[in-house]
C-alpha positions as CSV (number, residue, x, y, z in Angstrom):
1,X,-1.7,4.7,14.5
2,X,-2.4,2.1,11.9
3,X,-1.9,2.9,8.3
4,X,-3.5,1.7,5.1
5,X,-2.5,1.3,1.6
6,X,-5.3,0.7,-1.0
7,X,-4.9,0.0,-4.4
8,X,-8.2,1.3,-5.3
9,X,-6.7,4.8,-4.9
10,X,-4.4,4.3,-7.8
11,X,-5.7,3.2,-11.1
12,X,-4.1,0.2,-12.7
13,X,-4.8,-2.1,-15.7
14,X,-5.6,-5.0,-13.3
15,X,-8.2,-3.0,-11.4
16,X,-6.7,-4.2,-8.2
17,X,-8.8,-3.8,-5.0
18,X,-6.3,-5.0,-2.5
19,X,-6.1,-3.0,0.8
20,X,-3.4,-3.4,3.3
21,X,-3.4,-1.9,6.9
22,X,-1.1,-2.2,10.0
23,X,1.8,-0.4,11.4
24,X,3.5,1.9,8.8
25,X,6.7,0.0,8.2
26,X,4.7,-3.4,7.9
27,X,2.4,-1.7,5.4
28,X,5.2,-0.2,3.4
29,X,7.0,-3.6,3.2
30,X,3.8,-5.5,2.2
31,X,2.8,-3.0,-0.2
32,X,6.1,-2.7,-2.0
33,X,6.2,-6.6,-2.2
34,X,2.6,-6.5,-3.8
35,X,3.7,-3.7,-6.2
36,X,6.5,-5.9,-7.3
37,X,4.8,-9.3,-7.5
38,X,1.5,-8.0,-8.9
39,X,2.0,-4.7,-10.8
40,X,5.5,-5.4,-12.1
41,X,7.2,-2.4,-10.2
42,X,11.0,-2.6,-9.3
43,X,11.4,-2.7,-5.6
44,X,13.6,0.4,-5.0
45,X,14.0,2.9,-2.1
46,X,12.1,5.4,-4.2
47,X,9.2,3.0,-4.5
48,X,9.0,2.4,-0.8
49,X,9.1,6.2,-0.1
50,X,6.4,6.8,-2.7
51,X,4.3,4.2,-1.0
52,X,5.0,5.9,2.4
53,X,3.8,9.3,1.2
54,X,0.6,7.8,0.0
55,X,-0.4,6.0,3.2
56,X,-3.6,7.1,4.8
57,X,-4.6,6.8,8.6
58,X,-6.7,3.6,9.2
59,X,-10.1,4.7,10.6
60,X,-11.4,2.0,13.1
61,X,-14.8,0.6,12.6
62,X,-16.4,0.1,15.7
63,X,-19.8,-1.7,15.9
C-alpha cells in the first residue's frame, strides 16, 4: 500500500502544502529530506521515525 506524508497536516510558519506519496521507505526518505531542506529540521533517526508514525494510507482516486 502506498503511503502519503502531507505537510498540511502539520502547521508550519511557511504554510507548506507539499504532499509526498509512494512506498513507505521512499516517502520517509523524501519527507525527511524535505523537512531538513525546507523546514530546518535535523536529519536524525528520531525525525525519520516520527515521520514514519505520521504516514497515512494513500487512497487511490479512480475516475
